[in-house]
C-alpha positions in Angstrom: 36.1 -71.6 23.2 39.2 -70.4 25.0 38.7 -67.7 27.5 40.9 -64.5 27.4 42.8 -65.5 30.6 43.7 -69.0 29.4 44.5 -67.5 26.0 47.0 -64.9 27.1 48.5 -67.1 29.8 49.3 -69.6 27.1 50.7 -66.9 24.8 54.1 -66.8 26.3 54.3 -70.6 26.4 53.7 -71.2 22.7 56.1 -69.7 20.2 54.0 -71.3 17.6 55.1 -70.9 13.9 51.5 -70.0 12.9 51.4 -67.3 15.6 54.7 -65.9 14.3 53.5 -65.9 10.7 50.3 -64.1 11.8 52.2 -61.5 13.8 54.6 -60.9 10.9 51.6 -60.4 8.5 50.0 -57.8 10.8 53.3 -56.1 11.6 54.2 -55.7 7.9 50.8 -54.1 7.3 51.5 -51.7 10.2 55.0 -50.8 9.0 54.1 -50.4 5.3 50.6 -48.9 5.6 49.2 -51.6 3.3 46.3 -53.6 4.7 46.8 -57.4 4.7 44.7 -60.5 4.4 42.9 -61.8 7.5 45.1 -63.8 9.9 42.4 -66.3 10.8 43.5 -68.4 7.8 46.9 -68.9 9.6 45.4 -69.9 13.0 43.2 -72.7 14.2 39.5 -71.8 13.7 38.1 -69.8 16.6 41.4 -70.1 18.6 41.3 -67.0 20.9 44.4 -68.3 22.6 46.4 -68.1 19.4 44.9 -64.6 18.7 46.0 -63.3 22.1 49.4 -64.9 21.5 49.7 -62.9 18.3 48.8 -59.7 20.2 51.4 -60.5 22.8 54.1 -61.0 20.1 53.2 -57.6 18.5 53.2 -55.9 21.9 56.7 -57.2 22.6 57.8 -55.9 19.2 56.4 -52.4 20.1 58.2 -52.5 23.4 61.5 -53.4 21.6 60.9 -50.3 19.4 60.9 -48.1 22.6 57.2 -47.7 23.1 55.5 -48.3 26.5 52.1 -49.5 27.5 50.1 -46.6 29.0 46.7 -48.4 29.4 44.1 -50.7 27.9 41.1 -50.6 25.6 38.1 -52.7 25.9 36.3 -53.9 22.7 33.3 -56.0 21.8 31.2 -54.4 24.5 28.1 -54.4 22.4 25.9 -57.5 22.4 25.1 -56.9 18.8 28.8 -56.9 17.8 29.5 -59.9 19.9 26.7 -61.8 18.2 28.1 -60.6 14.8 31.5 -62.0 15.6 30.3 -65.1 17.3 31.7 -64.4 20.8 30.0 -63.9 24.2 32.7 -61.8 25.9 34.5 -58.5 25.4 38.1 -58.4 24.3 41.0 -56.1 25.1 44.1 -54.5 23.6 47.0 -52.4 24.8 47.3 -48.6 24.5 50.8 -47.3 23.9 52.3 -43.9 24.3 52.3 -43.1 20.6 48.5 -43.6 20.3 47.6 -40.6 22.5 46.6 -37.5 20.5 45.9 -34.1 22.3 42.3 -32.8 22.0 41.9 -31.0 18.6 45.4 -31.9 17.3 45.4 -33.1 13.7 45.8 -36.8 13.1 47.7 -37.3 9.8 45.6 -39.2 7.3 46.8 -42.8 7.1 48.4 -42.8 10.6 45.6 -45.2 11.5 44.8 -47.7 8.7 41.2 -47.7 7.6 40.2 -45.4 10.4 36.8 -45.4 12.1 35.8 -43.6 15.2 33.6 -44.1 18.3 32.9 -42.2 21.5 33.8 -43.7 24.8 34.3 -43.0 28.5 37.9 -43.0 29.6 39.1 -43.7 33.1 42.4 -42.6 34.5 43.4 -44.6 37.6 45.2 -43.4 40.7 45.3 -46.8 42.5 46.1 -50.3 41.4 43.3 -52.9 41.0 44.8 -56.2 42.2 41.9 -58.1 43.8 40.9 -61.5 42.4 37.3 -60.1 41.9 36.4 -56.4 41.8 33.2 -54.5 42.3 32.0 -51.3 40.7 32.9 -49.6 44.0 36.5 -50.8 43.7 36.8 -49.2 40.3 35.3 -46.0 41.5 37.7 -45.8 44.5 40.7 -46.6 42.1 39.7 -44.0 39.5 41.2 -40.5 39.7 38.8 -39.1 37.1 36.8 -39.8 33.9 37.2 -38.0 30.6 35.3 -38.1 27.3 37.2 -39.9 24.6 37.2 -40.5 20.8 38.8 -43.8 20.0 40.1 -44.0 16.5 40.0 -47.7 15.7 41.8 -49.1 12.7 42.3 -52.4 11.1 45.5 -53.7 9.6 43.2 -56.2 7.8 42.0 -55.3 4.4 38.4 -54.0 4.2 37.8 -54.7 7.9 37.2 -58.4 6.9 37.5 -59.5 10.5 36.5 -62.3 12.9 37.0 -62.2 16.6 40.4 -64.0 16.1 41.4 -61.3 13.6 40.6 -58.3 15.8 42.1 -59.8 19.0 45.3 -60.6 17.1 45.3 -57.0 15.8 45.4 -55.5 19.3 41.6 -55.2 19.4 41.8 -52.9 16.4 43.5 -50.2 18.4 44.7 -47.2 16.5 44.7 -43.8 18.4 42.7 -42.0 20.9 41.9 -38.4 22.0 40.9 -37.5 25.5 39.0 -34.5 26.7 40.8 -32.0 29.0 38.3 -31.5 31.8 38.6 -34.3 34.4 35.4 -35.2 36.2 35.2 -37.3 39.4 33.2 -40.5 39.0 31.1 -39.7 42.0 29.4 -36.9 40.2 28.3 -39.0 37.2 25.6 -41.4 36.3 27.4 -43.1 33.4 24.7 -45.7 32.7 22.2 -43.0 31.5 24.7 -40.5 30.2 23.8 -39.7 26.6 26.3 -39.4 23.8 26.3 -37.7 20.5 29.2 -37.9 18.0 29.1 -35.3 15.3 31.0 -34.9 12.0 31.2 -31.2 11.0 28.3 -30.5 13.3 26.0 -33.2 12.0 25.2 -36.2 14.2 26.6 -39.5 13.0 26.3 -41.7 16.1 24.2 -41.5 19.3 24.0 -43.7 22.3 24.4 -43.9 26.1 26.4 -45.6 28.8 24.0 -48.5 28.9 25.2 -49.6 25.4 28.6 -50.5 26.9 28.0 -53.9 28.8 25.0 -52.2 30.5 27.4 -49.7 32.2 30.9 -48.5 31.3 32.1 -49.5 34.9 30.9 -53.1 34.3 33.4 -53.2 31.4 36.1 -51.8 33.7 35.3 -54.5 36.3 35.6 -57.2 33.6 39.0 -55.9 32.5 40.3 -55.5 36.0 39.3 -59.1 36.8 40.7 -60.5 33.6 44.0 -58.7 33.8 44.6 -59.9 37.4 44.1 -63.5 36.3 46.7 -62.9 33.6 49.2 -61.4 35.9 49.0 -57.9 34.4 46.8 -56.0 36.8 45.6 -52.5 36.1 48.0 -50.0 37.7 47.9 -46.4 38.9 48.4 -44.1 36.0 46.7 -46.4 33.5 44.2 -45.1 31.0 41.2 -47.3 30.3 39.0 -46.9 27.3 35.8 -48.6 28.5 34.1 -49.3 25.2 31.8 -47.6 22.6 28.6 -45.8 23.7 27.1 -46.1 20.2 27.9 -47.3 16.7 31.3 -46.5 15.2 31.4 -44.2 12.2 33.6 -44.1 9.2 36.2 -41.4 8.8 37.3 -39.4 5.7 40.3 -37.1 5.1 39.6 -33.7 6.6 36.9 -34.8 9.0 36.4 -33.1 12.3 34.6 -35.2 14.9 33.3 -34.0 18.2 31.9 -36.2 20.9 29.7 -34.9 23.7 28.9 -37.1 26.7 26.4 -35.9 29.3 28.3 -34.9 32.5 31.7 -35.3 30.9 31.8 -32.5 28.3 33.3 -32.8 24.8 36.4 -33.8 22.9 37.4 -33.3 19.2 39.3 -35.5 16.8 40.7 -33.8 13.7 41.9 -35.7 10.7 44.4 -34.4 8.1 44.0 -34.7 4.4 47.5 -36.0 3.9 49.8 -38.3 5.9 53.1 -37.3 7.5 54.9 -37.3 4.1 52.0 -36.2 2.0 50.6 -39.7 1.6 46.8 -39.5 0.9 46.0 -43.2 1.3 
């Protein structure tokens, strides 16, 4: 199986027709708001290199549209989800400026296709992470503060019929994210044991703790820092890092109000509209 670093390194070197077709399928779904068939049927079976190549093509298209990368998200941080998708490593995707939603601001319905949500720890960096190998202490020193986050994941692929290849190609199923507004220094936190509850209209729909995220959210951040250095795209000061889910994701319906509370970090709310930007209720 191809590793993420070899996969993304090769992405720029292989303008493969299959990669181009897969990128076009996903981009059409994004632009039209109509989910598409999986892209794994267009790519070699289990080829993570091809999947990251698709992600890179789509990132280049977003950049050409005037958007900028503001950080990174880490996915597949649960052992159970890795087993389900047949991989033994996390994945990553890019965060762009248009994905950030202020705490409590309504997210138009349909802005994220087939939306689901999960609670996470977000890190905001104040120093670059450029070593070949990083430690948890390196990440702590480089982090300005942590925030609670709700990541709104979405799939451009119909009915979430995804393999690892599909979700990697689809930018790790990134959609939108909401950050809390009370920054907390990492030195004041024990993220491994920090409990999380995600509520819908005041009723719990997901619970967990930091240990559910690769054993510790900072372990996930170390993995990302090391991986991106090998790829030539190191984490930079100002980047936001979504470290991975602290519990099971939950489905989202029009009009939902979700609130995540993480011990030591406080709370954050994600509100979903009943209609889209132009009254679309899909």
